[in-house]
A tleap script that builds the chain and sets N, CA, C and O, in Angstrom:
source leaprc.protein.ff14SB
mol = sequence {
  NMET PRO LYS SER LYS PRO ASP THR GLU LEU
  LEU VAL GLN ALA GLN GLU ASP ILE ARG LYS
  ILE VAL ASN TYR LEU SER GLU GLN SER THR
  LEU ALA ALA ASP ASN PHE ILE GLN LYS VAL
  TRP HIE ALA LEU ASP GLN LEU ALA LEU PHE
  PRO GLU SER ALA PRO VAL SER LYS ASN VAL
  ARG LEU SER GLY GLU LYS TYR ARG THR LEU
  VAL LEU VAL TYR ASN TYR LEU LEU PHE TYR
  LYS ILE HIE LYS GLN THR VAL ILE VAL TYR
  ARG ILE LEU ASN GLY LYS ARG ASN TYR GLY
  GLU PHE CVAL
}
set mol.1.N position { -62.546 -17.730 -8.620 }
set mol.1.CA position { -61.305 -18.059 -9.337 }
set mol.1.C position { -60.435 -18.560 -8.504 }
set mol.1.O position { -60.021 -17.933 -7.529 }
set mol.2.N position { -60.027 -19.888 -8.848 }
set mol.2.CA position { -58.699 -20.541 -7.752 }
set mol.2.C position { -57.450 -19.819 -7.855 }
set mol.2.O position { -57.224 -19.122 -8.845 }
set mol.3.N position { -56.669 -19.926 -6.958 }
set mol.3.CA position { -55.640 -19.270 -6.895 }
set mol.3.C position { -54.084 -20.045 -7.873 }
set mol.3.O position { -53.541 -21.080 -7.486 }
set mol.4.N position { -53.761 -19.490 -8.758 }
set mol.4.CA position { -52.478 -20.420 -9.830 }
set mol.4.C position { -51.369 -20.882 -8.826 }
set mol.4.O position { -51.141 -20.521 -7.671 }
set mol.5.N position { -50.963 -21.486 -9.361 }
set mol.5.CA position { -49.816 -22.443 -8.806 }
set mol.5.C position { -48.507 -21.997 -9.041 }
set mol.5.O position { -47.961 -22.081 -10.142 }
set mol.6.N position { -47.835 -21.384 -7.733 }
set mol.6.CA position { -46.648 -20.725 -8.266 }
set mol.6.C position { -45.721 -21.434 -8.890 }
set mol.6.O position { -45.759 -22.664 -8.936 }
set mol.7.N position { -44.466 -20.460 -9.625 }
set mol.7.CA position { -43.607 -21.343 -9.943 }
set mol.7.C position { -42.607 -21.292 -9.114 }
set mol.7.O position { -42.546 -20.389 -8.281 }
set mol.8.N position { -41.629 -22.287 -9.211 }
set mol.8.CA position { -40.572 -22.335 -8.379 }
set mol.8.C position { -39.039 -22.048 -9.560 }
set mol.8.O position { -38.856 -22.482 -10.697 }
set mol.9.N position { -38.208 -21.207 -8.741 }
set mol.9.CA position { -37.111 -20.907 -9.541 }
set mol.9.C position { -35.625 -21.396 -8.602 }
set mol.9.O position { -35.304 -20.860 -7.541 }
set mol.10.N position { -35.065 -22.211 -9.089 }
set mol.10.CA position { -33.798 -22.536 -8.460 }
set mol.10.C position { -32.488 -21.648 -8.840 }
set mol.10.O position { -31.886 -21.753 -9.908 }
set mol.11.N position { -32.089 -20.597 -7.594 }
set mol.11.CA position { -31.156 -19.895 -8.263 }
set mol.11.C position { -29.731 -20.270 -8.795 }
set mol.11.O position { -29.499 -21.409 -8.392 }
set mol.12.N position { -28.795 -19.846 -9.450 }
set mol.12.CA position { -27.521 -20.789 -9.817 }
set mol.12.C position { -26.823 -20.911 -8.635 }
set mol.12.O position { -26.011 -21.830 -8.736 }
set mol.13.N position { -26.793 -20.349 -7.507 }
set mol.13.CA position { -26.159 -20.853 -6.299 }
set mol.13.C position { -26.842 -22.370 -5.707 }
set mol.13.O position { -26.210 -23.385 -5.415 }
set mol.14.N position { -27.961 -22.205 -5.656 }
set mol.14.CA position { -28.538 -23.316 -5.259 }
set mol.14.C position { -28.524 -24.492 -6.389 }
set mol.14.O position { -28.645 -25.645 -5.975 }
set mol.15.N position { -28.417 -24.325 -7.459 }
set mol.15.CA position { -27.831 -25.413 -8.413 }
set mol.15.C position { -26.652 -25.921 -8.353 }
set mol.15.O position { -26.308 -27.031 -8.758 }
set mol.16.N position { -25.937 -25.018 -7.786 }
set mol.16.CA position { -24.425 -25.435 -7.417 }
set mol.16.C position { -24.770 -26.720 -5.798 }
set mol.16.O position { -24.670 -27.933 -5.609 }
set mol.17.N position { -25.135 -25.660 -5.088 }
set mol.17.CA position { -25.042 -26.464 -3.804 }
set mol.17.C position { -25.657 -28.058 -4.433 }
set mol.17.O position { -24.979 -29.081 -4.343 }
set mol.18.N position { -26.730 -28.032 -4.920 }
set mol.18.CA position { -27.092 -29.556 -5.344 }
set mol.18.C position { -26.004 -30.115 -5.921 }
set mol.18.O position { -25.389 -31.012 -5.346 }
set mol.19.N position { -25.732 -29.763 -6.827 }
set mol.19.CA position { -24.211 -30.643 -7.423 }
set mol.19.C position { -23.285 -30.785 -6.602 }
set mol.19.O position { -22.431 -31.583 -6.988 }
set mol.20.N position { -23.062 -30.226 -5.389 }
set mol.20.CA position { -21.708 -30.432 -4.513 }
set mol.20.C position { -22.194 -31.529 -3.826 }
set mol.20.O position { -21.479 -32.524 -3.708 }
set mol.21.N position { -23.479 -31.488 -3.282 }
set mol.21.CA position { -24.011 -32.547 -1.934 }
set mol.21.C position { -24.207 -33.856 -2.991 }
set mol.21.O position { -23.911 -34.998 -2.638 }
set mol.22.N position { -24.632 -33.607 -4.051 }
set mol.22.CA position { -24.838 -34.964 -4.805 }
set mol.22.C position { -23.378 -35.622 -4.997 }
set mol.22.O position { -23.248 -36.736 -4.490 }
set mol.23.N position { -22.400 -35.145 -5.580 }
set mol.23.CA position { -20.894 -35.413 -5.676 }
set mol.23.C position { -20.580 -35.736 -4.337 }
set mol.23.O position { -19.604 -36.486 -4.372 }
set mol.24.N position { -20.950 -35.523 -3.137 }
set mol.24.CA position { -20.280 -35.482 -1.987 }
set mol.24.C position { -20.900 -37.169 -1.518 }
set mol.24.O position { -20.224 -38.172 -1.289 }
set mol.25.N position { -22.422 -37.005 -1.488 }
set mol.25.CA position { -23.011 -38.021 -1.108 }
set mol.25.C position { -22.752 -39.237 -2.099 }
set mol.25.O position { -22.848 -40.372 -1.632 }
set mol.26.N position { -22.434 -39.068 -3.423 }
set mol.26.CA position { -22.080 -40.157 -4.194 }
set mol.26.C position { -20.778 -40.957 -3.928 }
set mol.26.O position { -20.677 -42.137 -4.264 }
set mol.27.N position { -19.905 -40.353 -3.386 }
set mol.27.CA position { -18.768 -41.008 -2.621 }
set mol.27.C position { -18.935 -41.746 -1.547 }
set mol.27.O position { -18.120 -42.569 -1.132 }
set mol.28.N position { -20.321 -41.400 -0.906 }
set mol.28.CA position { -20.510 -42.547 0.077 }
set mol.28.C position { -21.550 -43.823 -0.543 }
set mol.28.O position { -21.542 -45.051 -0.471 }
set mol.29.N position { -22.292 -42.948 -1.083 }
set mol.29.CA position { -23.471 -43.984 -1.557 }
set mol.29.C position { -24.367 -43.450 -2.409 }
set mol.29.O position { -25.061 -42.440 -2.289 }
set mol.30.N position { -24.254 -44.458 -3.532 }
set mol.30.CA position { -24.941 -43.975 -4.944 }
set mol.30.C position { -26.456 -43.863 -4.462 }
set mol.30.O position { -27.161 -43.137 -5.164 }
set mol.31.N position { -27.065 -44.483 -3.353 }
set mol.31.CA position { -28.489 -44.714 -3.090 }
set mol.31.C position { -29.008 -43.232 -2.275 }
set mol.31.O position { -30.105 -42.687 -2.404 }
set mol.32.N position { -27.739 -42.744 -1.327 }
set mol.32.CA position { -27.779 -41.678 -0.628 }
set mol.32.C position { -28.288 -40.506 -1.658 }
set mol.32.O position { -29.361 -39.910 -1.570 }
set mol.33.N position { -27.277 -40.311 -2.652 }
set mol.33.CA position { -27.428 -39.393 -3.838 }
set mol.33.C position { -28.594 -39.323 -4.187 }
set mol.33.O position { -29.270 -38.363 -3.817 }
set mol.34.N position { -29.201 -40.450 -5.094 }
set mol.34.CA position { -30.513 -40.504 -5.429 }
set mol.34.C position { -31.678 -40.286 -4.456 }
set mol.34.O position { -32.713 -39.731 -4.826 }
set mol.35.N position { -31.500 -40.713 -3.255 }
set mol.35.CA position { -32.616 -40.540 -2.247 }
set mol.35.C position { -32.464 -38.687 -2.001 }
set mol.35.O position { -33.480 -38.096 -1.635 }
set mol.36.N position { -31.397 -38.028 -2.187 }
set mol.36.CA position { -31.428 -36.718 -1.961 }
set mol.36.C position { -31.646 -36.190 -3.071 }
set mol.36.O position { -31.626 -34.963 -2.975 }
set mol.37.N position { -31.825 -36.517 -3.981 }
set mol.37.CA position { -32.282 -35.583 -5.181 }
set mol.37.C position { -33.722 -35.914 -5.581 }
set mol.37.O position { -34.263 -35.079 -6.307 }
set mol.38.N position { -34.493 -37.080 -5.202 }
set mol.38.CA position { -35.696 -37.222 -5.043 }
set mol.38.C position { -36.439 -36.182 -3.974 }
set mol.38.O position { -37.522 -35.647 -4.210 }
set mol.39.N position { -35.655 -35.990 -2.745 }
set mol.39.CA position { -36.419 -35.564 -1.602 }
set mol.39.C position { -36.493 -33.830 -2.332 }
set mol.39.O position { -37.460 -33.105 -2.100 }
set mol.40.N position { -35.350 -33.390 -3.184 }
set mol.40.CA position { -35.149 -31.988 -3.604 }
set mol.40.C position { -36.519 -31.854 -4.486 }
set mol.40.O position { -37.210 -30.839 -4.400 }
set mol.41.N position { -36.856 -32.917 -5.318 }
set mol.41.CA position { -37.759 -32.521 -6.261 }
set mol.41.C position { -38.808 -32.597 -5.900 }
set mol.41.O position { -39.658 -32.047 -6.600 }
set mol.42.N position { -39.248 -33.304 -4.653 }
set mol.42.CA position { -40.358 -33.655 -4.208 }
set mol.42.C position { -40.521 -32.478 -3.222 }
set mol.42.O position { -41.618 -32.081 -2.830 }
set mol.43.N position { -39.377 -31.975 -2.869 }
set mol.43.CA position { -39.650 -30.614 -2.032 }
set mol.43.C position { -40.220 -29.315 -2.392 }
set mol.43.O position { -40.963 -28.546 -1.781 }
set mol.44.N position { -39.428 -29.260 -4.060 }
set mol.44.CA position { -39.829 -28.200 -5.155 }
set mol.44.C position { -41.185 -28.232 -5.297 }
set mol.44.O position { -41.914 -27.249 -5.165 }
set mol.45.N position { -41.601 -29.529 -5.610 }
set mol.45.CA position { -43.247 -29.533 -5.963 }
set mol.45.C position { -44.383 -29.704 -4.869 }
set mol.45.O position { -45.568 -29.944 -5.101 }
set mol.46.N position { -43.862 -29.556 -3.791 }
set mol.46.CA position { -44.444 -29.334 -2.493 }
set mol.46.C position { -44.567 -27.941 -2.165 }
set mol.46.O position { -45.516 -27.608 -1.455 }
set mol.47.N position { -43.781 -27.107 -2.560 }
set mol.47.CA position { -43.554 -25.391 -2.247 }
set mol.47.C position { -44.191 -25.207 -3.650 }
set mol.47.O position { -45.186 -24.573 -3.301 }
set mol.48.N position { -44.273 -25.293 -4.631 }
set mol.48.CA position { -45.171 -24.775 -5.551 }
set mol.48.C position { -46.357 -25.060 -4.903 }
set mol.48.O position { -46.826 -24.076 -4.331 }
set mol.49.N position { -47.126 -26.279 -4.780 }
set mol.49.CA position { -48.423 -26.167 -3.974 }
set mol.49.C position { -48.757 -25.518 -2.684 }
set mol.49.O position { -49.842 -25.008 -2.404 }
set mol.50.N position { -47.691 -25.592 -1.918 }
set mol.50.CA position { -47.912 -24.869 -0.595 }
set mol.50.C position { -46.607 -24.563 -0.037 }
set mol.50.O position { -45.794 -25.194 0.639 }
set mol.51.N position { -46.678 -23.058 -0.674 }
set mol.51.CA position { -45.395 -22.062 -0.711 }
set mol.51.C position { -45.143 -21.664 0.673 }
set mol.51.O position { -43.970 -21.630 1.048 }
set mol.52.N position { -46.190 -21.321 1.575 }
set mol.52.CA position { -46.312 -21.042 2.770 }
set mol.52.C position { -45.740 -22.151 4.178 }
set mol.52.O position { -45.539 -21.873 5.360 }
set mol.53.N position { -45.595 -23.596 3.346 }
set mol.53.CA position { -45.796 -24.779 4.144 }
set mol.53.C position { -44.454 -24.937 5.253 }
set mol.53.O position { -44.523 -25.584 6.298 }
set mol.54.N position { -43.134 -24.134 4.733 }
set mol.54.CA position { -42.502 -24.049 5.952 }
set mol.54.C position { -42.236 -22.671 6.394 }
set mol.54.O position { -42.298 -21.603 5.785 }
set mol.55.N position { -41.871 -23.015 7.820 }
set mol.55.CA position { -41.567 -21.779 8.403 }
set mol.55.C position { -40.597 -20.326 8.222 }
set mol.55.O position { -39.473 -20.250 7.724 }
set mol.56.N position { -41.051 -19.733 8.534 }
set mol.56.CA position { -39.800 -18.380 8.488 }
set mol.56.C position { -38.558 -18.919 9.415 }
set mol.56.O position { -38.703 -19.525 10.476 }
set mol.57.N position { -37.444 -18.614 8.869 }
set mol.57.CA position { -35.777 -19.306 9.446 }
set mol.57.C position { -36.007 -18.677 10.920 }
set mol.57.O position { -36.459 -17.566 11.198 }
set mol.58.N position { -35.615 -19.592 11.690 }
set mol.58.CA position { -35.158 -19.283 13.117 }
set mol.58.C position { -33.899 -17.880 13.311 }
set mol.58.O position { -33.678 -17.048 14.191 }
set mol.59.N position { -33.445 -18.125 12.294 }
set mol.59.CA position { -31.751 -17.533 12.278 }
set mol.59.C position { -32.393 -15.954 12.321 }
set mol.59.O position { -33.359 -15.747 11.587 }
set mol.60.N position { -31.987 -15.069 12.987 }
set mol.60.CA position { -32.661 -13.813 13.526 }
set mol.60.C position { -32.269 -12.792 12.070 }
set mol.60.O position { -32.930 -11.791 11.793 }
set mol.61.N position { -31.380 -13.152 11.454 }
set mol.61.CA position { -30.862 -12.075 10.099 }
set mol.61.C position { -31.882 -12.611 9.015 }
set mol.61.O position { -32.543 -11.883 8.274 }
set mol.62.N position { -31.917 -14.343 9.039 }
set mol.62.CA position { -32.571 -14.733 7.730 }
set mol.62.C position { -33.888 -14.471 7.896 }
set mol.62.O position { -34.573 -14.386 6.877 }
set mol.63.N position { -34.512 -14.289 9.199 }
set mol.63.CA position { -36.087 -14.121 9.472 }
set mol.63.C position { -36.325 -12.907 8.799 }
set mol.63.O position { -37.286 -12.758 8.044 }
set mol.64.N position { -35.280 -11.811 9.100 }
set mol.64.CA position { -35.639 -10.428 9.244 }
set mol.64.C position { -35.851 -10.339 7.216 }
set mol.64.O position { -36.655 -9.624 6.619 }
set mol.65.N position { -34.934 -11.220 6.655 }
set mol.65.CA position { -35.501 -10.898 5.291 }
set mol.65.C position { -36.346 -11.765 4.705 }
set mol.65.O position { -36.613 -11.714 3.504 }
set mol.66.N position { -36.807 -12.591 5.485 }
set mol.66.CA position { -38.061 -13.465 4.857 }
set mol.66.C position { -37.782 -14.578 4.326 }
set mol.66.O position { -38.582 -15.085 3.540 }
set mol.67.N position { -36.776 -15.097 4.593 }
set mol.67.CA position { -36.183 -16.612 4.333 }
set mol.67.C position { -37.060 -17.495 4.902 }
set mol.67.O position { -37.422 -17.224 6.047 }
set mol.68.N position { -37.482 -18.463 4.398 }
set mol.68.CA position { -38.286 -19.911 5.069 }
set mol.68.C position { -36.996 -20.723 4.572 }
set mol.68.O position { -36.154 -20.544 3.693 }
set mol.69.N position { -37.262 -21.802 5.652 }
set mol.69.CA position { -36.264 -22.725 5.835 }
set mol.69.C position { -37.047 -24.277 5.850 }
set mol.69.O position { -37.660 -24.661 6.846 }
set mol.70.N position { -36.951 -24.957 4.813 }
set mol.70.CA position { -37.677 -26.343 4.794 }
set mol.70.C position { -36.542 -27.391 5.008 }
set mol.70.O position { -35.517 -27.358 4.328 }
set mol.71.N position { -36.709 -28.090 5.738 }
set mol.71.CA position { -35.882 -29.609 6.163 }
set mol.71.C position { -36.098 -30.456 4.907 }
set mol.71.O position { -37.192 -30.709 4.403 }
set mol.72.N position { -34.874 -30.865 4.466 }
set mol.72.CA position { -34.896 -31.988 3.597 }
set mol.72.C position { -34.518 -33.153 4.068 }
set mol.72.O position { -35.270 -33.841 4.757 }
set mol.73.N position { -33.128 -33.560 3.701 }
set mol.73.CA position { -32.951 -34.656 4.091 }
set mol.73.C position { -31.362 -34.736 5.000 }
set mol.73.O position { -30.613 -33.790 4.755 }
set mol.74.N position { -30.781 -35.897 6.107 }
set mol.74.CA position { -29.186 -35.819 5.724 }
set mol.74.C position { -29.044 -34.697 6.604 }
set mol.74.O position { -27.857 -34.384 6.689 }
set mol.75.N position { -29.876 -33.895 7.364 }
set mol.75.CA position { -29.695 -32.652 7.596 }
set mol.75.C position { -29.153 -31.389 7.022 }
set mol.75.O position { -28.318 -30.630 7.516 }
set mol.76.N position { -29.752 -31.309 5.940 }
set mol.76.CA position { -29.737 -30.374 4.644 }
set mol.76.C position { -30.992 -29.637 4.695 }
set mol.76.O position { -32.067 -30.176 4.955 }
set mol.77.N position { -30.830 -28.291 4.421 }
set mol.77.CA position { -31.809 -27.292 4.404 }
set mol.77.C position { -31.993 -26.706 3.380 }
set mol.77.O position { -30.990 -26.380 2.745 }
set mol.78.N position { -33.138 -26.410 2.924 }
set mol.78.CA position { -33.703 -25.378 1.907 }
set mol.78.C position { -34.155 -24.160 2.319 }
set mol.78.O position { -34.977 -23.879 3.192 }
set mol.79.N position { -33.341 -23.281 1.383 }
set mol.79.CA position { -33.608 -21.639 2.124 }
set mol.79.C position { -34.276 -21.272 0.845 }
set mol.79.O position { -33.789 -21.599 -0.237 }
set mol.80.N position { -35.682 -20.416 0.982 }
set mol.80.CA position { -36.413 -19.855 -0.361 }
set mol.80.C position { -37.014 -19.019 0.746 }
set mol.80.O position { -37.142 -19.043 1.971 }
set mol.81.N position { -37.417 -18.023 -0.641 }
set mol.81.CA position { -38.317 -16.684 -0.100 }
set mol.81.C position { -39.609 -16.808 -1.263 }
set mol.81.O position { -39.361 -17.373 -2.329 }
set mol.82.N position { -40.791 -16.335 -1.041 }
set mol.82.CA position { -41.847 -16.146 -1.649 }
set mol.82.C position { -41.808 -14.602 -2.377 }
set mol.82.O position { -41.981 -13.538 -1.782 }
set mol.83.N position { -41.596 -14.740 -3.496 }
set mol.83.CA position { -42.180 -13.345 -4.370 }
set mol.83.C position { -42.911 -13.529 -5.232 }
set mol.83.O position { -42.843 -14.222 -6.247 }
set mol.84.N position { -43.926 -12.646 -4.673 }
set mol.84.CA position { -45.292 -13.041 -5.876 }
set mol.84.C position { -45.891 -13.942 -6.277 }
set mol.84.O position { -46.889 -14.170 -5.593 }
set mol.85.N position { -45.742 -14.627 -7.141 }
set mol.85.CA position { -45.842 -16.134 -7.511 }
set mol.85.C position { -44.774 -16.672 -7.925 }
set mol.85.O position { -44.606 -16.993 -9.101 }
set mol.86.N position { -43.846 -16.850 -6.924 }
set mol.86.CA position { -42.474 -17.777 -7.159 }
set mol.86.C position { -41.875 -18.039 -6.036 }
set mol.86.O position { -41.589 -17.205 -5.177 }
set mol.87.N position { -41.688 -19.065 -6.001 }
set mol.87.CA position { -41.004 -19.478 -4.974 }
set mol.87.C position { -39.464 -19.481 -5.147 }
set mol.87.O position { -39.187 -20.560 -5.671 }
set mol.88.N position { -38.561 -18.900 -4.981 }
set mol.88.CA position { -37.285 -18.707 -5.165 }
set mol.88.C position { -36.444 -19.106 -4.122 }
set mol.88.O position { -36.381 -18.581 -3.010 }
set mol.89.N position { -35.554 -20.425 -4.692 }
set mol.89.CA position { -34.667 -21.301 -3.697 }
set mol.89.C position { -33.374 -20.654 -4.140 }
set mol.89.O position { -32.948 -20.638 -5.294 }
set mol.90.N position { -32.707 -20.031 -2.885 }
set mol.90.CA position { -31.562 -19.277 -2.654 }
set mol.90.C position { -30.191 -20.302 -2.562 }
set mol.90.O position { -29.142 -20.290 -3.206 }
set mol.91.N position { -30.653 -21.133 -1.538 }
set mol.91.CA position { -29.430 -22.287 -1.042 }
set mol.91.C position { -30.019 -23.528 -0.434 }
set mol.91.O position { -31.005 -23.515 0.304 }
set mol.92.N position { -29.371 -24.570 -0.781 }
set mol.92.CA position { -29.511 -25.767 0.018 }
set mol.92.C position { -28.152 -26.031 0.782 }
set mol.92.O position { -27.055 -26.167 0.240 }
set mol.93.N position { -28.415 -26.079 2.119 }
set mol.93.CA position { -27.052 -25.947 2.930 }
set mol.93.C position { -27.475 -27.403 4.018 }
set mol.93.O position { -28.570 -27.870 4.328 }
set mol.94.N position { -25.665 -27.923 4.487 }
set mol.94.CA position { -25.935 -28.510 5.570 }
set mol.94.C position { -26.383 -28.048 6.959 }
set mol.94.O position { -25.596 -27.193 7.363 }
set mol.95.N position { -27.321 -28.292 7.803 }
set mol.95.CA position { -28.048 -27.391 8.712 }
set mol.95.C position { -26.888 -27.450 10.392 }
set mol.95.O position { -27.083 -26.904 11.478 }
set mol.96.N position { -25.729 -28.354 9.923 }
set mol.96.CA position { -24.673 -28.416 11.028 }
set mol.96.C position { -23.785 -27.140 10.929 }
set mol.96.O position { -23.253 -26.625 11.913 }
set mol.97.N position { -23.664 -26.643 9.567 }
set mol.97.CA position { -23.001 -25.536 9.420 }
set mol.97.C position { -23.463 -24.140 9.793 }
set mol.97.O position { -24.675 -24.072 10.002 }
set mol.98.N position { -22.709 -22.892 9.940 }
set mol.98.CA position { -23.603 -21.910 10.393 }
set mol.98.C position { -23.901 -21.042 9.361 }
set mol.98.O position { -23.402 -19.947 9.100 }
set mol.99.N position { -24.998 -21.818 8.665 }
set mol.99.CA position { -25.712 -21.009 7.183 }
set mol.99.C position { -26.003 -19.813 7.128 }
set mol.99.O position { -26.224 -19.241 6.061 }
set mol.100.N position { -26.060 -19.104 8.565 }
set mol.100.CA position { -27.044 -17.682 8.350 }
set mol.100.C position { -25.909 -16.874 7.392 }
set mol.100.O position { -26.381 -16.145 6.520 }
set mol.101.N position { -24.323 -16.969 7.515 }
set mol.101.CA position { -23.605 -16.170 6.866 }
set mol.101.C position { -23.518 -16.496 5.518 }
set mol.101.O position { -22.863 -15.891 4.669 }
set mol.102.N position { -24.402 -17.751 5.320 }
set mol.102.CA position { -23.909 -18.091 3.567 }
set mol.102.C position { -25.338 -17.985 3.124 }
set mol.102.O position { -25.378 -18.534 2.023 }
set mol.103.N position { -26.303 -17.630 3.384 }
set mol.103.CA position { -27.359 -17.490 2.547 }
set mol.103.C position { -27.519 -16.185 2.012 }
set mol.103.O position { -28.447 -15.945 1.240 }
savepdb mol mol.pdb
quit
């Protein structure tokens, strides 16, 4: 029997991250904001199909906690963990930040 497709769950903080990023990008360009949203939804679809496609984070603390990091667009990174049959998205942050303390 084939494995079932994992669920994806966006935690409240990740939803808030998306809202803030879209608001920021909208001030620059609505096209950039739309592109970001499309990339996020595409990434979530891909993670549902291939949850282990992104590597474990290179950050020492995050890797010890089994966070995976997926590069999105415009230097944004999606941080998630796999728990049983669920991909749980914790944060979406700019990769230029010291993100290890925010996840």
